Jmol script that loads the backbone (N, CA, C; Angstrom):
load data "model"
ATOM      1  N   MET A   1       0.843  -1.169   0.000  1.00  0.00           N
ATOM      2  CA  MET A   1       0.000   0.000   0.000  1.00  0.00           C
ATOM      3  C   MET A   1       0.897   1.243   0.000  1.00  0.00           C
ATOM      4  N   LEU A   2       0.620   2.168  -0.882  1.00  0.00           N
ATOM      5  CA  LEU A   2       1.391   3.401  -0.980  1.00  0.00           C
ATOM      6  C   LEU A   2       0.970   4.389   0.100  1.00  0.00           C
ATOM      7  N   PRO A   3       1.928   5.195   0.560  1.00  0.00           N
ATOM      8  CA  PRO A   3       1.547   6.220   1.547  1.00  0.00           C
ATOM      9  C   PRO A   3       0.541   7.198   0.946  1.00  0.00           C
ATOM     10  N   ALA A   4      -0.368   7.649   1.765  1.00  0.00           N
ATOM     11  CA  ALA A   4      -1.392   8.594   1.310  1.00  0.00           C
ATOM     12  C   ALA A   4      -0.770   9.961   1.068  1.00  0.00           C
ATOM     13  N   THR A   5      -1.270  10.636   0.051  1.00  0.00           N
ATOM     14  CA  THR A   5      -0.815  11.996  -0.206  1.00  0.00           C
ATOM     15  C   THR A   5      -1.462  12.925   0.799  1.00  0.00           C
ATOM     16  N   LYS A   6      -0.937  14.135   0.882  1.00  0.00           N
ATOM     17  CA  LYS A   6      -1.505  15.133   1.799  1.00  0.00           C
ATOM     18  C   LYS A   6      -2.986  15.367   1.474  1.00  0.00           C
ATOM     19  N   ALA A   7      -3.312  15.449   0.181  1.00  0.00           N
ATOM     20  CA  ALA A   7      -4.708  15.668  -0.220  1.00  0.00           C
ATOM     21  C   ALA A   7      -5.591  14.485   0.175  1.00  0.00           C
ATOM     22  N   GLU A   8      -5.066  13.271   0.034  1.00  0.00           N
ATOM     23  CA  GLU A   8      -5.837  12.081   0.416  1.00  0.00           C
ATOM     24  C   GLU A   8      -6.047  12.036   1.929  1.00  0.00           C
ATOM     25  N   GLU A   9      -5.016  12.383   2.691  1.00  0.00           N
ATOM     26  CA  GLU A   9      -5.145  12.426   4.143  1.00  0.00           C
ATOM     27  C   GLU A   9      -6.172  13.469   4.565  1.00  0.00           C
ATOM     28  N   GLU A  10      -6.136  14.634   3.920  1.00  0.00           N
ATOM     29  CA  GLU A  10      -7.092  15.691   4.248  1.00  0.00           C
ATOM     30  C   GLU A  10      -8.517  15.261   3.902  1.00  0.00           C
ATOM     31  N   ALA A  11      -8.678  14.607   2.750  1.00  0.00           N
ATOM     32  CA  ALA A  11     -10.011  14.128   2.350  1.00  0.00           C
ATOM     33  C   ALA A  11     -10.532  13.093   3.349  1.00  0.00           C
ATOM     34  N   GLU A  12      -9.647  12.220   3.822  1.00  0.00           N
ATOM     35  CA  GLU A  12     -10.052  11.215   4.801  1.00  0.00           C
ATOM     36  C   GLU A  12     -10.429  11.865   6.133  1.00  0.00           C
ATOM     37  N   LEU A  13      -9.666  12.867   6.544  1.00  0.00           N
ATOM     38  CA  LEU A  13      -9.999  13.599   7.770  1.00  0.00           C
ATOM     39  C   LEU A  13     -11.353  14.285   7.651  1.00  0.00           C
ATOM     40  N   LYS A  14     -11.604  14.917   6.506  1.00  0.00           N
ATOM     41  CA  LYS A  14     -12.894  15.589   6.297  1.00  0.00           C
ATOM     42  C   LYS A  14     -14.040  14.589   6.339  1.00  0.00           C
ATOM     43  N   GLU A  15     -13.835  13.431   5.707  1.00  0.00           N
ATOM     44  CA  GLU A  15     -14.871  12.398   5.681  1.00  0.00           C
ATOM     45  C   GLU A  15     -15.156  11.899   7.101  1.00  0.00           C
ATOM     46  N   THR A  16     -14.102  11.678   7.865  1.00  0.00           N
ATOM     47  CA  THR A  16     -14.256  11.237   9.252  1.00  0.00           C
ATOM     48  C   THR A  16     -14.970  12.301  10.069  1.00  0.00           C
ATOM     49  N   TYR A  17     -14.542  13.539   9.932  1.00  0.00           N
ATOM     50  CA  TYR A  17     -15.154  14.658  10.647  1.00  0.00           C
ATOM     51  C   TYR A  17     -16.650  14.739  10.353  1.00  0.00           C
ATOM     52  N   GLU A  18     -16.998  14.674   9.083  1.00  0.00           N
ATOM     53  CA  GLU A  18     -18.408  14.784   8.687  1.00  0.00           C
ATOM     54  C   GLU A  18     -19.230  13.597   9.179  1.00  0.00           C
ATOM     55  N   ALA A  19     -18.685  12.394   9.056  1.00  0.00           N
ATOM     56  CA  ALA A  19     -19.419  11.196   9.484  1.00  0.00           C
ATOM     57  C   ALA A  19     -19.660  11.216  10.997  1.00  0.00           C
ATOM     58  N   LEU A  20     -18.624  11.558  11.748  1.00  0.00           N
ATOM     59  CA  LEU A  20     -18.784  11.588  13.199  1.00  0.00           C
ATOM     60  C   LEU A  20     -19.696  12.714  13.651  1.00  0.00           C
ATOM     61  N   THR A  21     -19.649  13.834  12.946  1.00  0.00           N
ATOM     62  CA  THR A  21     -20.550  14.946  13.268  1.00  0.00           C
ATOM     63  C   THR A  21     -21.999  14.512  13.081  1.00  0.00           C
ATOM     64  N   VAL A  22     -22.268  13.777  12.013  1.00  0.00           N
ATOM     65  CA  VAL A  22     -23.627  13.255  11.779  1.00  0.00           C
ATOM     66  C   VAL A  22     -24.009  12.287  12.895  1.00  0.00           C
ATOM     67  N   LEU A  23     -23.111  11.353  13.230  1.00  0.00           N
ATOM     68  CA  LEU A  23     -23.412  10.385  14.291  1.00  0.00           C
ATOM     69  C   LEU A  23     -23.742  11.070  15.613  1.00  0.00           C
ATOM     70  N   LEU A  24     -23.005  12.132  15.918  1.00  0.00           N
ATOM     71  CA  LEU A  24     -23.219  12.816  17.191  1.00  0.00           C
ATOM     72  C   LEU A  24     -24.464  13.696  17.194  1.00  0.00           C
ATOM     73  N   SER A  25     -24.963  14.042  16.024  1.00  0.00           N
ATOM     74  CA  SER A  25     -26.146  14.908  15.971  1.00  0.00           C
ATOM     75  C   SER A  25     -27.433  14.137  15.663  1.00  0.00           C
ATOM     76  N   ASP A  26     -27.315  12.862  15.350  1.00  0.00           N
ATOM     77  CA  ASP A  26     -28.470  12.040  14.989  1.00  0.00           C
ATOM     78  C   ASP A  26     -28.537  10.847  15.950  1.00  0.00           C
ATOM     79  N   ASP A  27     -29.438  10.935  16.919  1.00  0.00           N
ATOM     80  CA  ASP A  27     -29.520   9.889  17.946  1.00  0.00           C
ATOM     81  C   ASP A  27     -29.780   8.508  17.365  1.00  0.00           C
ATOM     82  N   SER A  28     -30.589   8.411  16.330  1.00  0.00           N
ATOM     83  CA  SER A  28     -30.875   7.085  15.775  1.00  0.00           C
ATOM     84  C   SER A  28     -29.643   6.512  15.076  1.00  0.00           C
ATOM     85  N   ALA A  29     -28.857   7.361  14.430  1.00  0.00           N
ATOM     86  CA  ALA A  29     -27.618   6.895  13.796  1.00  0.00           C
ATOM     87  C   ALA A  29     -26.615   6.455  14.862  1.00  0.00           C
ATOM     88  N   PHE A  30     -26.500   7.254  15.927  1.00  0.00           N
ATOM     89  CA  PHE A  30     -25.589   6.895  17.017  1.00  0.00           C
ATOM     90  C   PHE A  30     -26.017   5.570  17.643  1.00  0.00           C
ATOM     91  N   ASP A  31     -27.313   5.418  17.908  1.00  0.00           N
ATOM     92  CA  ASP A  31     -27.819   4.176  18.502  1.00  0.00           C
ATOM     93  C   ASP A  31     -27.556   2.967  17.609  1.00  0.00           C
ATOM     94  N   ALA A  32     -27.655   3.145  16.295  1.00  0.00           N
ATOM     95  CA  ALA A  32     -27.387   2.047  15.369  1.00  0.00           C
ATOM     96  C   ALA A  32     -25.924   1.614  15.459  1.00  0.00           C
ATOM     97  N   VAL A  33     -25.021   2.584  15.517  1.00  0.00           N
ATOM     98  CA  VAL A  33     -23.595   2.265  15.648  1.00  0.00           C
ATOM     99  C   VAL A  33     -23.330   1.631  17.010  1.00  0.00           C
ATOM    100  N   LEU A  34     -23.876   2.213  18.057  1.00  0.00           N
ATOM    101  CA  LEU A  34     -23.711   1.662  19.405  1.00  0.00           C
ATOM    102  C   LEU A  34     -24.188   0.216  19.451  1.00  0.00           C
ATOM    103  N   ASN A  35     -25.373  -0.044  18.913  1.00  0.00           N
ATOM    104  CA  ASN A  35     -25.923  -1.405  18.927  1.00  0.00           C
ATOM    105  C   ASN A  35     -25.037  -2.368  18.165  1.00  0.00           C
ATOM    106  N   ALA A  36     -24.534  -1.948  17.007  1.00  0.00           N
ATOM    107  CA  ALA A  36     -23.665  -2.819  16.205  1.00  0.00           C
ATOM    108  C   ALA A  36     -22.372  -3.133  16.951  1.00  0.00           C
ATOM    109  N   VAL A  37     -21.768  -2.127  17.552  1.00  0.00           N
ATOM    110  CA  VAL A  37     -20.531  -2.336  18.305  1.00  0.00           C
ATOM    111  C   VAL A  37     -20.796  -3.233  19.511  1.00  0.00           C
ATOM    112  N   PHE A  38     -21.842  -2.932  20.251  1.00  0.00           N
ATOM    113  CA  PHE A  38     -22.142  -3.717  21.454  1.00  0.00           C
ATOM    114  C   PHE A  38     -22.413  -5.176  21.093  1.00  0.00           C
ATOM    115  N   GLU A  39     -23.221  -5.405  20.067  1.00  0.00           N
ATOM    116  CA  GLU A  39     -23.536  -6.777  19.667  1.00  0.00           C
ATOM    117  C   GLU A  39     -22.300  -7.522  19.202  1.00  0.00           C
ATOM    118  N   ASN A  40     -21.389  -6.817  18.532  1.00  0.00           N
ATOM    119  CA  ASN A  40     -20.140  -7.433  18.084  1.00  0.00           C
ATOM    120  C   ASN A  40     -19.285  -7.818  19.288  1.00  0.00           C
ATOM    121  N   MET A  41     -19.276  -6.995  20.312  1.00  0.00           N
ATOM    122  CA  MET A  41     -18.466  -7.253  21.502  1.00  0.00           C
ATOM    123  C   MET A  41     -19.084  -8.314  22.411  1.00  0.00           C
ATOM    124  N   ASP A  42     -20.417  -8.361  22.479  1.00  0.00           N
ATOM    125  CA  ASP A  42     -21.138  -9.240  23.396  1.00  0.00           C
ATOM    126  C   ASP A  42     -21.217 -10.650  22.816  1.00  0.00           C
ATOM    127  N   SER A  43     -20.102 -11.375  22.880  1.00  0.00           N
ATOM    128  CA  SER A  43     -20.005 -12.667  22.200  1.00  0.00           C
ATOM    129  C   SER A  43     -20.953 -13.729  22.749  1.00  0.00           C
ATOM    130  N   ASN A  44     -21.358 -13.623  24.013  1.00  0.00           N
ATOM    131  CA  ASN A  44     -22.302 -14.608  24.552  1.00  0.00           C
ATOM    132  C   ASN A  44     -23.747 -14.099  24.560  1.00  0.00           C
ATOM    133  N   SER A  45     -23.959 -12.914  24.000  1.00  0.00           N
ATOM    134  CA  SER A  45     -25.301 -12.326  23.829  1.00  0.00           C
ATOM    135  C   SER A  45     -26.108 -12.234  25.120  1.00  0.00           C
ATOM    136  N   ASP A  46     -25.424 -11.928  26.236  1.00  0.00           N
ATOM    137  CA  ASP A  46     -26.155 -11.812  27.494  1.00  0.00           C
ATOM    138  C   ASP A  46     -26.526 -10.371  27.847  1.00  0.00           C
ATOM    139  N   GLY A  47     -26.229  -9.434  26.944  1.00  0.00           N
ATOM    140  CA  GLY A  47     -26.621  -8.049  27.165  1.00  0.00           C
ATOM    141  C   GLY A  47     -25.687  -7.248  28.049  1.00  0.00           C
ATOM    142  N   GLN A  48     -24.532  -7.820  28.364  1.00  0.00           N
ATOM    143  CA  GLN A  48     -23.528  -7.099  29.138  1.00  0.00           C
ATOM    144  C   GLN A  48     -22.147  -7.604  28.716  1.00  0.00           C
ATOM    145  N   LEU A  49     -21.147  -6.773  28.921  1.00  0.00           N
ATOM    146  CA  LEU A  49     -19.792  -7.135  28.537  1.00  0.00           C
ATOM    147  C   LEU A  49     -18.978  -7.455  29.778  1.00  0.00           C
ATOM    148  N   ASP A  50     -18.232  -8.559  29.692  1.00  0.00           N
ATOM    149  CA  ASP A  50     -17.317  -8.892  30.775  1.00  0.00           C
ATOM    150  C   ASP A  50     -15.888  -8.653  30.297  1.00  0.00           C
ATOM    151  N   THR A  51     -14.929  -8.883  31.167  1.00  0.00           N
ATOM    152  CA  THR A  51     -13.536  -8.570  30.818  1.00  0.00           C
ATOM    153  C   THR A  51     -13.036  -9.417  29.656  1.00  0.00           C
ATOM    154  N   GLU A  52     -13.468 -10.671  29.575  1.00  0.00           N
ATOM    155  CA  GLU A  52     -13.027 -11.536  28.484  1.00  0.00           C
ATOM    156  C   GLU A  52     -13.540 -11.029  27.136  1.00  0.00           C
ATOM    157  N   GLU A  53     -14.776 -10.568  27.107  1.00  0.00           N
ATOM    158  CA  GLU A  53     -15.333 -10.046  25.860  1.00  0.00           C
ATOM    159  C   GLU A  53     -14.609  -8.765  25.439  1.00  0.00           C
ATOM    160  N   LEU A  54     -14.333  -7.896  26.409  1.00  0.00           N
ATOM    161  CA  LEU A  54     -13.611  -6.665  26.087  1.00  0.00           C
ATOM    162  C   LEU A  54     -12.211  -6.985  25.588  1.00  0.00           C
ATOM    163  N   GLU A  55     -11.530  -7.901  26.255  1.00  0.00           N
ATOM    164  CA  GLU A  55     -10.176  -8.265  25.848  1.00  0.00           C
ATOM    165  C   GLU A  55     -10.181  -8.884  24.447  1.00  0.00           C
ATOM    166  N   GLY A  56     -11.141  -9.730  24.167  1.00  0.00           N
ATOM    167  CA  GLY A  56     -11.234 -10.333  22.841  1.00  0.00           C
ATOM    168  C   GLY A  56     -11.455  -9.296  21.754  1.00  0.00           C
ATOM    169  N   TYR A  57     -12.319  -8.338  22.039  1.00  0.00           N
ATOM    170  CA  TYR A  57     -12.620  -7.289  21.064  1.00  0.00           C
ATOM    171  C   TYR A  57     -11.402  -6.407  20.820  1.00  0.00           C
ATOM    172  N   ILE A  58     -10.739  -5.994  21.896  1.00  0.00           N
ATOM    173  CA  ILE A  58      -9.566  -5.133  21.755  1.00  0.00           C
ATOM    174  C   ILE A  58      -8.442  -5.877  21.040  1.00  0.00           C
ATOM    175  N   THR A  59      -8.242  -7.135  21.370  1.00  0.00           N
ATOM    176  CA  THR A  59      -7.208  -7.949  20.727  1.00  0.00           C
ATOM    177  C   THR A  59      -7.477  -8.059  19.231  1.00  0.00           C
ATOM    178  N   GLN A  60      -8.727  -8.307  18.872  1.00  0.00           N
ATOM    179  CA  GLN A  60      -9.103  -8.413  17.457  1.00  0.00           C
ATOM    180  C   GLN A  60      -8.882  -7.084  16.743  1.00  0.00           C
ATOM    181  N   ALA A  61      -9.284  -5.982  17.364  1.00  0.00           N
ATOM    182  CA  ALA A  61      -9.108  -4.659  16.757  1.00  0.00           C
ATOM    183  C   ALA A  61      -7.623  -4.355  16.553  1.00  0.00           C
ATOM    184  N   CYS A  62      -6.799  -4.684  17.545  1.00  0.00           N
ATOM    185  CA  CYS A  62      -5.357  -4.442  17.420  1.00  0.00           C
ATOM    186  C   CYS A  62      -4.771  -5.252  16.268  1.00  0.00           C
ATOM    187  N   SER A  63      -5.216  -6.482  16.110  1.00  0.00           N
ATOM    188  CA  SER A  63      -4.741  -7.318  15.006  1.00  0.00           C
ATOM    189  C   SER A  63      -5.110  -6.710  13.658  1.00  0.00           C
ATOM    190  N   ILE A  64      -6.343  -6.261  13.529  1.00  0.00           N
ATOM    191  CA  ILE A  64      -6.815  -5.661  12.281  1.00  0.00           C
ATOM    192  C   ILE A  64      -6.021  -4.404  11.945  1.00  0.00           C
ATOM    193  N   TRP A  65      -5.745  -3.581  12.969  1.00  0.00           N
ATOM    194  CA  TRP A  65      -5.066  -2.303  12.747  1.00  0.00           C
ATOM    195  C   TRP A  65      -3.550  -2.415  12.785  1.00  0.00           C
ATOM    196  N   GLY A  66      -3.028  -3.638  13.003  1.00  0.00           N
ATOM    197  CA  GLY A  66      -1.589  -3.825  13.048  1.00  0.00           C
ATOM    198  C   GLY A  66      -0.927  -3.221  14.271  1.00  0.00           C
ATOM    199  N   LEU A  67      -1.656  -3.196  15.379  1.00  0.00           N
ATOM    200  CA  LEU A  67      -1.138  -2.632  16.625  1.00  0.00           C
ATOM    201  C   LEU A  67      -0.695  -3.753  17.563  1.00  0.00           C
ATOM    202  N   PRO A  68       0.200  -3.444  18.496  1.00  0.00           N
ATOM    203  CA  PRO A  68       0.615  -4.467  19.471  1.00  0.00           C
ATOM    204  C   PRO A  68      -0.573  -4.939  20.311  1.00  0.00           C
ATOM    205  N   GLN A  69      -0.533  -6.186  20.685  1.00  0.00           N
ATOM    206  CA  GLN A  69      -1.603  -6.750  21.502  1.00  0.00           C
ATOM    207  C   GLN A  69      -1.559  -6.134  22.900  1.00  0.00           C
ATOM    208  N   PRO A  70      -2.712  -5.867  23.488  1.00  0.00           N
ATOM    209  CA  PRO A  70      -2.740  -5.265  24.822  1.00  0.00           C
ATOM    210  C   PRO A  70      -2.323  -6.263  25.891  1.00  0.00           C
ATOM    211  N   GLN A  71      -1.745  -5.751  26.937  1.00  0.00           N
ATOM    212  CA  GLN A  71      -1.454  -6.568  28.111  1.00  0.00           C
ATOM    213  C   GLN A  71      -2.755  -6.743  28.897  1.00  0.00           C
ATOM    214  N   HIS A  72      -2.868  -7.843  29.608  1.00  0.00           N
ATOM    215  CA  HIS A  72      -4.088  -8.110  30.385  1.00  0.00           C
ATOM    216  C   HIS A  72      -4.365  -6.970  31.367  1.00  0.00           C
ATOM    217  N   ALA A  73      -3.319  -6.445  31.991  1.00  0.00           N
ATOM    218  CA  ALA A  73      -3.494  -5.346  32.955  1.00  0.00           C
ATOM    219  C   ALA A  73      -4.036  -4.091  32.272  1.00  0.00           C
ATOM    220  N   GLN A  74      -3.646  -3.857  31.022  1.00  0.00           N
ATOM    221  CA  GLN A  74      -4.178  -2.704  30.280  1.00  0.00           C
ATOM    222  C   GLN A  74      -5.672  -2.862  30.058  1.00  0.00           C
ATOM    223  N   VAL A  75      -6.089  -4.061  29.678  1.00  0.00           N
ATOM    224  CA  VAL A  75      -7.510  -4.323  29.450  1.00  0.00           C
ATOM    225  C   VAL A  75      -8.279  -4.156  30.757  1.00  0.00           C
ATOM    226  N   GLN A  76      -7.718  -4.634  31.850  1.00  0.00           N
ATOM    227  CA  GLN A  76      -8.375  -4.474  33.151  1.00  0.00           C
ATOM    228  C   GLN A  76      -8.554  -2.995  33.484  1.00  0.00           C
ATOM    229  N   GLY A  77      -7.550  -2.180  33.179  1.00  0.00           N
ATOM    230  CA  GLY A  77      -7.649  -0.745  33.425  1.00  0.00           C
ATOM    231  C   GLY A  77      -8.735  -0.098  32.583  1.00  0.00           C
ATOM    232  N   ILE A  78      -8.805  -0.489  31.325  1.00  0.00           N
ATOM    233  CA  ILE A  78      -9.844   0.029  30.429  1.00  0.00           C
ATOM    234  C   ILE A  78     -11.215  -0.394  30.941  1.00  0.00           C
ATOM    235  N   PHE A  79     -11.320  -1.657  31.317  1.00  0.00           N
ATOM    236  CA  PHE A  79     -12.589  -2.169  31.829  1.00  0.00           C
ATOM    237  C   PHE A  79     -13.041  -1.358  33.041  1.00  0.00           C
ATOM    238  N   GLY A  80     -12.115  -1.091  33.949  1.00  0.00           N
ATOM    239  CA  GLY A  80     -12.437  -0.316  35.137  1.00  0.00           C
ATOM    240  C   GLY A  80     -12.938   1.079  34.814  1.00  0.00           C
ATOM    241  N   GLN A  81     -12.395   1.679  33.761  1.00  0.00           N
ATOM    242  CA  GLN A  81     -12.847   3.007  33.349  1.00  0.00           C
ATOM    243  C   GLN A  81     -14.241   2.958  32.727  1.00  0.00           C
ATOM    244  N   LEU A  82     -14.545   1.887  32.010  1.00  0.00           N
ATOM    245  CA  LEU A  82     -15.849   1.773  31.345  1.00  0.00           C
ATOM    246  C   LEU A  82     -16.964   1.331  32.290  1.00  0.00           C
ATOM    247  N   ASP A  83     -16.618   0.564  33.302  1.00  0.00           N
ATOM    248  CA  ASP A  83     -17.610   0.053  34.263  1.00  0.00           C
ATOM    249  C   ASP A  83     -17.937   1.150  35.277  1.00  0.00           C
ATOM    250  N   LEU A  84     -18.802   2.054  34.883  1.00  0.00           N
ATOM    251  CA  LEU A  84     -19.088   3.250  35.674  1.00  0.00           C
ATOM    252  C   LEU A  84     -19.747   2.962  37.020  1.00  0.00           C
ATOM    253  N   ASN A  85     -20.543   1.893  37.100  1.00  0.00           N
ATOM    254  CA  ASN A  85     -21.228   1.596  38.363  1.00  0.00           C
ATOM    255  C   ASN A  85     -20.545   0.477  39.160  1.00  0.00           C
ATOM    256  N   ASN A  86     -19.384   0.050  38.703  1.00  0.00           N
ATOM    257  CA  ASN A  86     -18.565  -0.953  39.404  1.00  0.00           C
ATOM    258  C   ASN A  86     -19.287  -2.270  39.671  1.00  0.00           C
ATOM    259  N   ASP A  87     -20.114  -2.700  38.705  1.00  0.00           N
ATOM    260  CA  ASP A  87     -20.810  -3.976  38.882  1.00  0.00           C
ATOM    261  C   ASP A  87     -20.102  -5.135  38.166  1.00  0.00           C
ATOM    262  N   ARG A  88     -18.902  -4.889  37.691  1.00  0.00           N
ATOM    263  CA  ARG A  88     -18.057  -5.877  37.007  1.00  0.00           C
ATOM    264  C   ARG A  88     -18.587  -6.292  35.647  1.00  0.00           C
ATOM    265  N   THR A  89     -19.461  -5.467  35.080  1.00  0.00           N
ATOM    266  CA  THR A  89     -19.909  -5.645  33.700  1.00  0.00           C
ATOM    267  C   THR A  89     -20.021  -4.258  33.063  1.00  0.00           C
ATOM    268  N   ILE A  90     -20.012  -4.250  31.752  1.00  0.00           N
ATOM    269  CA  ILE A  90     -20.214  -3.004  31.009  1.00  0.00           C
ATOM    270  C   ILE A  90     -21.552  -3.120  30.300  1.00  0.00           C
ATOM    271  N   SER A  91     -22.442  -2.209  30.610  1.00  0.00           N
ATOM    272  CA  SER A  91     -23.767  -2.200  29.994  1.00  0.00           C
ATOM    273  C   SER A  91     -23.711  -1.418  28.675  1.00  0.00           C
ATOM    274  N   ARG A  92     -24.781  -1.528  27.925  1.00  0.00           N
ATOM    275  CA  ARG A  92     -24.916  -0.751  26.686  1.00  0.00           C
ATOM    276  C   ARG A  92     -24.847   0.749  27.006  1.00  0.00           C
ATOM    277  N   ASP A  93     -25.464   1.167  28.097  1.00  0.00           N
ATOM    278  CA  ASP A  93     -25.432   2.584  28.486  1.00  0.00           C
ATOM    279  C   ASP A  93     -24.017   3.038  28.827  1.00  0.00           C
ATOM    280  N   GLU A  94     -23.254   2.198  29.526  1.00  0.00           N
ATOM    281  CA  GLU A  94     -21.874   2.556  29.861  1.00  0.00           C
ATOM    282  C   GLU A  94     -21.014   2.644  28.604  1.00  0.00           C
ATOM    283  N   LEU A  95     -21.217   1.727  27.673  1.00  0.00           N
ATOM    284  CA  LEU A  95     -20.478   1.791  26.410  1.00  0.00           C
ATOM    285  C   LEU A  95     -20.887   3.030  25.624  1.00  0.00           C
ATOM    286  N   SER A  96     -22.154   3.400  25.714  1.00  0.00           N
ATOM    287  CA  SER A  96     -22.650   4.597  25.036  1.00  0.00           C
ATOM    288  C   SER A  96     -21.918   5.848  25.513  1.00  0.00           C
ATOM    289  N   VAL A  97     -21.721   5.969  26.818  1.00  0.00           N
ATOM    290  CA  VAL A  97     -21.009   7.116  27.377  1.00  0.00           C
ATOM    291  C   VAL A  97     -19.599   7.181  26.782  1.00  0.00           C
ATOM    292  N   PHE A  98     -18.926   6.038  26.747  1.00  0.00           N
ATOM    293  CA  PHE A  98     -17.577   5.998  26.189  1.00  0.00           C
ATOM    294  C   PHE A  98     -17.564   6.353  24.710  1.00  0.00           C
ATOM    295  N   LEU A  99     -18.421   5.716  23.914  1.00  0.00           N
ATOM    296  CA  LEU A  99     -18.418   5.966  22.473  1.00  0.00           C
ATOM    297  C   LEU A  99     -18.726   7.418  22.138  1.00  0.00           C
ATOM    298  N   ARG A 100     -19.689   7.998  22.819  1.00  0.00           N
ATOM    299  CA  ARG A 100     -20.024   9.400  22.559  1.00  0.00           C
ATOM    300  C   ARG A 100     -18.816  10.297  22.852  1.00  0.00           C
ATOM    301  N   HIS A 101     -18.170  10.068  23.974  1.00  0.00           N
ATOM    302  CA  HIS A 101     -16.990  10.857  24.329  1.00  0.00           C
ATOM    303  C   HIS A 101     -15.862  10.620  23.314  1.00  0.00           C
ATOM    304  N   PHE A 102     -15.644   9.369  22.944  1.00  0.00           N
ATOM    305  CA  PHE A 102     -14.598   9.030  21.979  1.00  0.00           C
ATOM    306  C   PHE A 102     -14.849   9.724  20.641  1.00  0.00           C
ATOM    307  N   PHE A 103     -16.087   9.668  20.150  1.00  0.00           N
ATOM    308  CA  PHE A 103     -16.417  10.314  18.886  1.00  0.00           C
ATOM    309  C   PHE A 103     -16.245  11.829  18.976  1.00  0.00           C
ATOM    310  N   GLN A 104     -16.630  12.418  20.104  1.00  0.00           N
ATOM    311  CA  GLN A 104     -16.454  13.868  20.287  1.00  0.00           C
ATOM    312  C   GLN A 104     -14.978  14.241  20.245  1.00  0.00           C
ATOM    313  N   GLU A 105     -14.143  13.440  20.872  1.00  0.00           N
ATOM    314  CA  GLU A 105     -12.702  13.716  20.860  1.00  0.00           C
ATOM    315  C   GLU A 105     -12.123  13.546  19.460  1.00  0.00           C
ATOM    316  N   GLN A 106     -12.627  12.586  18.710  1.00  0.00           N
ATOM    317  CA  GLN A 106     -12.153  12.397  17.335  1.00  0.00           C
ATOM    318  C   GLN A 106     -12.560  13.574  16.450  1.00  0.00           C
ATOM    319  N   VAL A 107     -13.758  14.105  16.645  1.00  0.00           N
ATOM    320  CA  VAL A 107     -14.201  15.286  15.902  1.00  0.00           C
ATOM    321  C   VAL A 107     -13.277  16.461  16.211  1.00  0.00           C
ATOM    322  N   LYS A 108     -12.956  16.641  17.489  1.00  0.00           N
ATOM    323  CA  LYS A 108     -12.049  17.732  17.874  1.00  0.00           C
ATOM    324  C   LYS A 108     -10.679  17.562  17.234  1.00  0.00           C
ATOM    325  N   CYS A 109     -10.186  16.349  17.230  1.00  0.00           N
ATOM    326  CA  CYS A 109      -8.875  16.067  16.630  1.00  0.00           C
ATOM    327  C   CYS A 109      -8.892  16.364  15.133  1.00  0.00           C
ATOM    328  N   CYS A 110      -9.927  15.914  14.446  1.00  0.00           N
ATOM    329  CA  CYS A 110     -10.049  16.180  13.005  1.00  0.00           C
ATOM    330  C   CYS A 110     -10.147  17.684  12.744  1.00  0.00           C
ATOM    331  N   ALA A 111     -10.953  18.365  13.537  1.00  0.00           N
ATOM    332  CA  ALA A 111     -11.122  19.811  13.372  1.00  0.00           C
ATOM    333  C   ALA A 111      -9.791  20.528  13.562  1.00  0.00           C
ATOM    334  N   LEU A 112      -9.033  20.105  14.538  1.00  0.00           N
ATOM    335  CA  LEU A 112      -7.731  20.717  14.790  1.00  0.00           C
ATOM    336  C   LEU A 112      -6.798  20.503  13.605  1.00  0.00           C
ATOM    337  N   LYS A 113      -6.744  19.285  13.106  1.00  0.00           N
ATOM    338  CA  LYS A 113      -5.868  18.972  11.968  1.00  0.00           C
ATOM    339  C   LYS A 113      -6.313  19.692  10.699  1.00  0.00           C
ATOM    340  N   LEU A 114      -7.622  19.874  10.556  1.00  0.00           N
ATOM    341  CA  LEU A 114      -8.158  20.560   9.374  1.00  0.00           C
ATOM    342  C   LEU A 114      -8.231  22.074   9.577  1.00  0.00           C
ATOM    343  N   ARG A 115      -7.895  22.504  10.794  1.00  0.00           N
ATOM    344  CA  ARG A 115      -7.961  23.930  11.162  1.00  0.00           C
ATOM    345  C   ARG A 115      -9.376  24.478  11.040  1.00  0.00           C
ATOM    346  N   LEU A 116     -10.322  23.652  11.519  1.00  0.00           N
ATOM    347  CA  LEU A 116     -11.735  24.044  11.535  1.00  0.00           C
ATOM    348  C   LEU A 116     -12.092  24.492  12.940  1.00  0.00           C
ATOM    349  N   PRO A 117     -13.138  25.301  13.064  1.00  0.00           N
ATOM    350  CA  PRO A 117     -13.602  25.639  14.416  1.00  0.00           C
ATOM    351  C   PRO A 117     -14.140  24.399  15.102  1.00  0.00           C
ATOM    352  N   ARG A 118     -13.862  24.251  16.366  1.00  0.00           N
ATOM    353  CA  ARG A 118     -14.346  23.077  17.115  1.00  0.00           C
ATOM    354  C   ARG A 118     -15.692  23.401  17.708  1.00  0.00           C
ATOM    355  N   ALA A 119     -16.738  22.818  17.127  1.00  0.00           N
ATOM    356  CA  ALA A 119     -18.111  23.114  17.545  1.00  0.00           C
ATOM    357  C   ALA A 119     -18.539  22.285  18.744  1.00  0.00           C
ATOM    358  N   LEU A 120     -17.952  21.104  18.952  1.00  0.00           N
ATOM    359  CA  LEU A 120     -18.418  20.210  20.016  1.00  0.00           C
ATOM    360  C   LEU A 120     -17.596  20.348  21.252  1.00  0.00           C
TER     361      LEU A 120
END
end "model"
wireframe off; spacefill off
backbone 0.3
color backbone group
């Protein structure tokens, strides 16, 4: 794969910025993405995520993106941050809080790189 040109990188940033802006402003679109992500992570379909499911998902994502595999302690730390009510599971609502914040931060990052005003 050839390195992306500056114009291609900028076009990709704009596309990401626009897509995430839509997701954050359209509750039904956000819910559709949240549901798809949650269902993909919830391998036993019990409606909640445990540490093994989170670790499996993160490990798979790292493999796809060519990133180093996470250490178990790193996954435990992430799990602790996502488990807002400390019940040792991550609910759809808890994942929603994380995804919304993550998408907002990505919009800010794209806006900064594109030198756009940060609306969110």
